[in-house]
N, C-alpha and C positions, 0 to 999 in steps of 0.2 A: 509181628509179621516173620515168618521165617522163609526163606528161599533156599530151595534145593535143586541143584542143575546147573547149567550152563550160564553162558552171559546174556541170552535172551531172559531167561527165567530170573536171573539175577537183576537186570534192569528194570523188568516189567514190576517184580517186588519192590525194589526201592521208589518206583514211581507211585504204586498202590499204597505204600506205607506213609509216603508224603503226603498225600492227598486224603489219607483215611486220619492223619494225625498220629500215626503209630511208629514205634521204633523200628529196625528193621535186622535181623540176624541172618548171614550169609553163610550157607554150607555148601560151597561148590562140590561139583562131583567131576569136572575137569578143570584143568589149569590151561586152558585155551587163550583168555585173556584177562588181563587186570581188572576187570569189572568189578569183582567182590568188594575191591577196598576203595574205588572211587565216590567221589560224592556227586555224581551224575550218571543220567541215563542217556543213550543214545536212541533218538527218535528218528523211526523211518516212514516214508511215506507208503501207500499201499503198493505199489510197484517194486517196492523194496529199494528205492533209491533213498539216501541219506536227507532227512530233514533239519534236523537241528539238535544241540544238545541240550538236555533239562538238567539246570544245575540245582543243587540242593543246598539248604542252610548248615548241614551237617553230614557227615560221611556215617556210613553203617555202625550200628553199635557195637557190633561184634561180628568177627569172620573166624569160622572154624573148619579147619582143613584136615581131613584124614587122609594122609598120604598113601594108604593102602588103597583107598578107593580111587586116587590118581591113579595108582600103578596098575589098577585094574582095569582102566579105561583105554580105550585104543590109542596108541603112541602118536597119531596124527595130531591128536588134540593138545598134547604136550609140545609138539614141534611149532605148532601154531602159536602157542602161548610163548614160545622163545622169539617166534618172530614179533609178535607185538610188544614184548619186553626189550628187543633189539632196538627199538626208535627211541626208546625213553631217553638216553643219554644223549643221542645226536639231536634230538628235538629240544631238549632242555640247553644244550650248549648253544644253539642257534638262537634260542629265545633270551638268553640270559646276554648273549652279545649285544642284541638290540634292546636292551632293557623293557622287553616286554613284560606284562604282567603275568602272573602264574595262571594256570588254567581255572583256577577258582576265584582270579580277579584280584589276587592280592600282589604284594611284591613277590619275586622269585628269591628263596631263601638259600644260603649256603648249604643249609641241612638237606634240603631237597636235592639241590644240584649233586652233594655227596651221596644220596641215596641211587639217584640216577646213574651215577658212574659206579658204586657198587653193583647195581643191576647189571650192567655191562661185562664188567669183570667177573662176575659170577658166571654169566652165560659163557663167557670164553673159557672159564677154568673146569666147567662140570657139565657141560650140555651132553658131550658125547657117553660119558658113563651114565648120565642119567637116563638117556635114550636106552641104553643097554638093559639098565633095571626095569624100565616101563614095559620093554618087549619080553621081559621074563617075569612081569608081573611082582617084582619085589621091591621092598623098600631099603635103600641103601641112604648113606649120607649125602651124595651126590645128588640123588633125587631130591631129597628135602630140600638141598641148596636151591635148585632150581624152582621148584615149587614156591620157595621163598621169593626167588627174583620176579617170577612170573606173576604171582599174586600179591605181593606186600611190596617189594621194592619199587617194581614198575607202577603199581596203582598209586601208591603214597607218593612215589617219586614223581609221577606226571602230574598229579594234583598240585605240586609245590614247585613245578617248572612250568612246562607248557608243551603242547603240541607245534609242530611246524609242517614241513612237507610230506612227512611219513603219513600222516593222517588225513591229510586232505588228497593226496593221492587215492588213499582207500575211499573216502569219500565221493571222490570224480568216478572212480570206477563202478560205485553202486548205480552211478546215473544211466548205465549201460542196461540195468536190470537183468535178472535172472543169472547173475555170475554166481558159480558155486565155489569160488577160491574162499576159503576161511579169512576172517579179518586178519586175523595175525600175518597170515602168507602175503596177503595185499600189502600190510605195512612193512613187512621186511624188504618187499620190491622198492616200496615208497622211500625205505632208507636209503636204497642205493641209488633213487633217483635225487633225493636231496643231496646226498654227497656229490654227484656230478653238478649239481645246482649251485653248491659252495666252491666248487672249483678246488677239492682237496687232492692233495698229491694221488699219483697213481699208486703209490705204495699203501697208503692208507685206504683207498677205495678197493684193491685186490685185497687188502687184510680183510674187510669186511664181508667182501664178496666170496672170499674163502671158507668164512665161517657159515654163511648162508649154505654153500656147497657141502660143507662137512655134515650139518645136521638135516640137510634134505629140504630146504627152505627154497622156495621159487626164486630164480634170478633170471628169467625171461617172460615176456610178455605172454608167450603162448602157454605156460603153465598156469598163467591166470586166465586163460579162455578168451584173451584179448588179441583181435587179428585186424589189419587194415586200418588207413590211415583216419578213416571217419570215426572209429572207435577212440583212437589216441586222442584227437581232437576234441572229441566229446568228453573225454576223460579231464582233458586239459582244462576246458572251458568251466566246468563245473568245479573243478578243485581251485579255480581261482576267483570264485565269486565274492562280493564283499563280505568280510566276516569270516571268511576260512583262515584256518591258522598258517596258512603256507605264507601270509604276509606278516609273519613274525621274522621271516628271513631278511638278512640285510640285503638292501638294494630294491626289495619287492622281487615279484615275478608275474609277468604277463602270460596269457594263455599261448602266445606263440613261443615264449620262452620255453615254458613248461613243455610243450609238445616236441620242440626241438631236443630238450633233454630227455625226455622220456623215450624218444626213438634212439638216441644216442647210448642210453643207458642199457637198453635192450640188445644192442648192437656189441657192445662191449660183451655183454654176458653171453651171447652167442657164440661170439669169437672164443671165449673161455671155455665154454662147454665143449667146443669143437677141439679142443687141444688133446 
C-alpha cells in the first residue's frame, strides 16, 4: 500500500494496510503533520470530532520525502507542520516527569526524548529560513532540516515519548465541529496552554510565544475560530475525558482548571499581540 498525500490520506492508508495485512509506504506531499512516521491513525467521527487513536503493531515500512515537492506546496502547510512538531518536546518532557508510558504503550526512552529535544532545537534554528525557501519554491539546507523535524524527529520522537495537553487541546477543539484551523496550528496554541498549566516561568512562556509569532503560528483563540465562554468550556470538557493525554501532566487537570488556563493563555497572547 502506497500513500501519497497529506495527513488524512496517510492515516487512511495506514489503516487500510493494517486491516488488509499489507505493508505501507508513505510519500508525503506536504510536511503539515508528523503522521508519515507514526505507528497510528487518528480516527474522527462523522461530525469531525476526535474519536480515538488506532495503534498498529508496527510503523510504516518506509517514508520517502521529496523536498522539492514540499517546497512547491503552500507555505501554510509547512508552518502547520512546525506547530505540530513544536509540541513534541514539551509533551515528552511532561510525560517523562510523570513516568507515563510512551505513546505506543512502552516506557519512554532517552533516545525518544533526545529526538524530541533535537526537534525543538531544529525548529528554533531553521524555521524562518525554511519559510523563506518554501515561499520561493526552492530547497535549501534549512528547509531540509525543518522537513526532517516535522516528519521524522517529531513522528518518531512522539511515538517514543507521549502527548500531553497540546494534543488534548486539539482533540477538545474538534468537539466544536466545523473548525478550519489546521491540526498543527491548534497544537501550537495547545503548547502555550500546556506551558501555563505547568506554571513555567514568564521567560520560557514568552520565548515559545515569540517563536509562534515569528513563524506565523496562532497565539489567540480568535485565530483558531474560537469565541465565547461556551466554546471554551466545551473544549475543556472534551480535552479532559478519561484516556486523554492531558492526564499525563503532573497533578492531573480538571475541565474547570483547563477552562481557566485557556482563558488566561488567550489573554496573555492578546496582550502580547497588542504591543
